[in-house]
N, C-alpha and C positions, 0 to 999 in steps of 0.2 A: 430376465437379465436386469441391473439396476446398475450395472456399469456400461455406457451406450456411449459406441464408438460411432463418430459422426461419418457421415455418410460424402463421397466424391463419385460420382458416376463418371463424369468423363465424356459423358455422351454429347454427341452433336444435337443443335438445338432443332435441328431439321426432324428428329426420331420424336420430339415430345409430343406432338399432336395426334400420334398414332399410337401412343403407347399411355394407355391408363395407368398401369404399374408405376410407368416412370412420375406419370403425375403425382403419385402418393408419396413416392418417394423423395421428389424433390420440391414437394410442398412446404416441408418445414425447412430444408435450406434456403427457399422463396422468403420466409419471414426472419432468418438468420441476417441475410444481408440489408433486408428493408429494416431491420430492429438496428442495425449497427453500424450501416453505413451512412455519408453525409456528401450532399454534393461539393467536392471536392474539386470538381474539375474546373470550376470557375476561381478569378482568384476573388479571396474573400475582401472584407473591409477593411483587414488590417494590412492588406497589402504583401502578403509575405510570400516568399517564391516558394514555388514549387520544383524541387531539386529531381521529382521523379517524373516531371513532366505534366504538363495542365491535363491531359487527359486520362488521369489516373487516382482511382478512387483509393484511399487507404481505410480498412476496417477491421473489428474483431470479427473471427468467427467463431460459433462453437464445434466442437471438435466431440471431445467426450463430456458425459456428467457420472457423476457419483451420486445418488440418492441413499439418505441413510435417513432411516425412519428414529424419531426421536421428537418427545413432545417435551418443549422447555424453552430456554433461550442461550442456545449454545453458543458458543464463541469456539472458531476454530483455532489454532496456534500454529499446526503443522500437518506437512504428508509426506508421504513418501512412494511414487510410482513404483519403486522398485519392489520393494516389499507392500505394496500396494495396504499400508496403512492411513489412516487418518485420525492424529490426537487432536481432540477439542475437551472444553471444559465448560461447565456451569458455575459460573459463578454467582454465588448467592452473599447475603448478606455475612454471614457468620462462617460459611462454612464452601469451600472451593472442591466441587467434583472432578474427576480425572477421566475420560473417558477414552477407548481406543474402538475403532471400528475398522473393516475392511472393506474394498473396495465394492462389494456387491451388497453394501448399507447393513450389514450383521455387526452389533456391537458384541464385540470380542472381550473389554474388561471393563470395569468400572471401580473405583478405588479414591480415597481421598489421601493425600498427606499435609495436609493444613492443620493447624491446631496444635493440641496438646498430641502428640504421637511421639516416636521415638527418630523416627528418622521422616520426621515434618521438615519440609523448604524454609517455615516461617512466613516469609512475605516473597511474592516473585518479582523480580527484576526486569523480568524480559517474558515473551513466547515460549513456553517450552517447545525444546529443542529436539526432534528425531534424530539421532546419532549414531545409529549402527542399525542391524539387521533385527534385532528385537530389543532395542535400548530407546531412552528419552533423556536428555539433561534439564534438568533445571537451574537456571541461574539466580542466584536467588539472596536473602538475609543470610542465611545459614551457608553459603558459600556452594559448590558447583556439586549436586548431587545428581547421579545416575541410577534409574530406574530400569527395571525389564519391564515388558510388554505387560506382566502381572502383577507389578507395583512392587517390586519386590528391592529394594535400598541394594545397588552394584557398587557404587565407591560414594565417598563423600571429600571434597577438599576446602579446607576454609580459606576464607579468603585474607591476602596479605593484609587488605588495606580494604576496611569497609566507611562507608558514609552511605546515610541515609539519601536516598535520591530524592532531587526537586519533584521530579514526576516518571512514570512507568506508564508505556505499552505493552496491551498483551492481548494480541488480536494476530491473525495472520495476516502478511503485510509487513510487520514490525517489529520481524524477529532477528537475531544475528546471522551471519554468514560467515562459515565456516572455510579457512584457507591454510593449509601448510602446518594442521595442527592446533591452531590458535581461532579464536572467533574473533568478529569485528562488529563492534556494536556502538552505539552513539554512549558520550560523555553523558550521564543525567543530572550533570549538575553539582555545584559545590556550595555548600550554607554559608563556607568561608571567604567565598569572594565577595567584596565590597563593592554592589551592583551599581551603587552611589558616586562610584570614582569613574570618570574615564579611561581610568589605567585597566579596570576590571576586563576591557574588551583586548588588553594586551596579554591578558592570562590566561583566557579562557582557553583548554583544550577541546576540542570538537568531537573525535571519535577515539573510542578503545581497542585497543587487542587487549582481549582475555584469553589468557591462559589457564583452562580447565585442570592441567597436570602440577601445578604448581600455585595455583591461586592466584597468583599477579597477574595484574592490569599493568598497560602502557599506554597512557595517554599522549595522543597525536594531535597532529595538524591544527595549527590556527588559522584564525581570520587572514586571509590576503590582503595588498594594501588595498586593494582594486574592491574592495568588499565594504557595501555599506554600513555594517557596523564595525568599521573605521572612519566614518565619515567625521568625528567628533561629536556625534550624538547620541540620544540615551533610548534604549529600547526595553521593552519591557521582559520578563525572566522567562527564559529560555525561547524566547521568539527566534532563534537559530536553531531547534532541534533538528537535528539535521535528517535528511531522508537521502539514503544511500543504497548502492549496489559495487559490487565486485566480480569483474570481471577479465579475463586474460590481464593478469596482473596490473590493473588498473580499478583504481576505488571513482567511481562516478558519483559525486555527492550534493544537493543542494541545501541551503544550511535557512531552511524553515520558510520564512517569510519573501526571503530574497528569491527573485525569479532568478538563476542565474547556476547552471552547474558546471561545477571545477571538477578539471579530472588529476589526479594524483598519482603516483606510483605508489606501488603497494610495498615497496622495498622502501626502507632509510636511506637517505633523509626524508622522504616522502616526497619529492619534489614536485611542485605545480607542473604540470606540461600544459593545461590549455586552459581557457574556460569560453563558455558562450552563453547569452542570454537566450530568456525561454522565450519565445512569440507565444503570448496568452492572452487571448481575448478580453477586453474591458477587467482584466487582473488589478485589484483595489488592496491595498496593503499598508501596512502602516511604514511611514515612511523615517520616525524617529522624533524627539522631540531635542530641541537645544537645553533646555533645564531641566534636572533632575525634579527638585521641591520635594515638598511635603506630599506624600501619598500617592506618591507615582506609580508604587505598582498595582493601587485602587482604583485607578482611573479606567478601568475598562478599555485600554488600549489594543489590548489582547480579543478584544470581542468583537468579533464579524470582520476581521483583519484577512486578508489572503493568506496561504499558507500552502506551499507544496508537502504533501502528504507521505506520496511513493514514488518511486522512480525506478523502471527498469529496464536494459537494451535487449533490444531483439533485433540479433544478428546487428544490422548498420542504425537499425534506428532504436529511436525511444520511446516509451510509453511512460506520460507523467500524468498520475494521479492529482489533481489540486482542486483546493475549495478557492472559487473566486472572489470572495470576499465582497462586503455589505457595500451598496452605494451609500454617499453622505445621508440621503433622507432616511435611511433604515441605520445609520450608525447613530443619526441624532435621536432618533423612535427607540434606538436598542438603551438609550443612557435616561430615558425618563421613566421614573418610579410608576408601578405597576402593580393591579393586584395578583394573585398568584393565577385567577382563572384570565387575564388580560395577557401573562407573562407565557401562558401556556398556547395561549391563539396567536400571539405574535412569533414564538418559538415554531410554532407549525408553520404560519405563512412562509418564515424564512428558510424552512426546510423544504418547501416546496419549491422557492424562488431560486434560493440555492442551492441545486446538488452538487454532487463532487462529479467533475471532469474530468476526460483524461484527454490530454492533446499525443500525439503523433507527430514526431518530430525526427527529420532526418540528421545523419551524424553532422553536420554542421547546424543544427540548430532550427534549421527551416521548419513553419509547421505545414505537415501536409494534411492533417484533420482535427477536430476536435470535438468531440461529442458528451454524451451524459450516456454510459451503458447501461441501459434499462436491463434492469430486473437483476443488474450484478453489481455487486459493491466494489466501487470502482478502487479504493484503499487496501484491499485484500490481493494486490497482483503478488503472487509467488513463483519462481521459477524455480523447479525442481526437477534435476535430470533433463533439464535440457526444454522443458514443458512449462508453460504458462497456467497456471489456475487462479481462479478466483471463487469465492462465495457468492451464491446468492443472493439479493436483499430480501429481508425477510418481509411478509403482506403485514401493512401494519392495519389491515383491515379485517384481516383473518389468520386466527392461530390456525398452524400447520402441527400435524404431527411427523413432520419431516423436515429435512434439511438438504440443499443440493450442492455439488460442490461443479464448478465448469474448467473445464481445458479449453482454452482458446487461442486461435492464433493470428498474428497479423498478417490480411492476407490484401493485396494490391491488385485491381483490376481496370483494365482499359473500361472508360466512361462507355464506350459505344456499346462493347460488350457488356456490359451491366444493366444497359438500356434493354436491350435484345433477350437478355435471361427475364427482369422485371414482364417486360410485354408478353413475353410466351407463357411464363408460368399465370400472371394474371387472368389470360385468355382459357387457361384449362379450369379455374377455379370457379 
């Protein structure tokens, strides 16, 4: 069976040394605890408060897994635990293949809707979205197109207004979120805005409501007065690209490089309820420039800047995926002309030095833990049916003929209990 439920024995530790079977069961569990937990029982150098108590460790635990046999470079777009379907694509230079698999790992369908075909979506502006028991939707240059799981076009609604986006994101963790018949999504920029004028920061709308029934979009939310983007400085284009989540009639959003979560009402007039800074250790991000000047957008301010990539609210806690940003010496080195070989070597060093982190915070923004989720793509966090799913990071050294997804849970454990578990399991290996 390729859809593997997690194990929770509930057995007292005193039974372990007399139960070889339990040793075999609990060893993978120990591996997960050791892999995803950090010693958050001590106050760290950032001096953050521990609202859960100084003896509490917060970490991710793998609960379920899906293994899909596939050789290639798949990009997962969405999944649905209710109909047990995974929607992914193979993005190639001239074609895009859409594939659907079940939770047992079997490929159920494969087809293309790009290029010169009558029901083509043209070009995608967002990740594909499963929107029914047997259908998915593409938000694209050609409108809102709904296909069934066999690839047959079910409906097409043209966009009332279309502008070529400044950027697109097409991967799990960057999709739209459905709410009351509409979809919440980022505003993807406008080429009509004069970004060389400081007034541009008063014009920008940051999120959109998308209506797949009418093809209309409603841009809303502007920078609050307290935002760094209202400081009178200039920023590189789309440095404010939002990371957002929608929970209980509240929109939680971080504006790109700015380490703050803003909380808005989901109903008009979309009032700002509150905000709190993100306590991210060693977070290096672009603070803006006082002059725009010639070639501003070509100066590489975006290269190496810290950025918030994904946020999810899990019960009363937040999981924030973020890129820390380069230290000054690495920012300086990044601007030096390099040969292709030197550039590749530099990029590989930076990839190793600056992996994507996840910070876990309480409802007041206090950091409870900060870690690199080894083997999992931090930015891929997706909540479906109240479950948190992530994509396994591919092996850069060895090509695999499969890929996996994991359902993970946010776990809390008293540090003394965690230590007992580690010591007891270590004694059995």
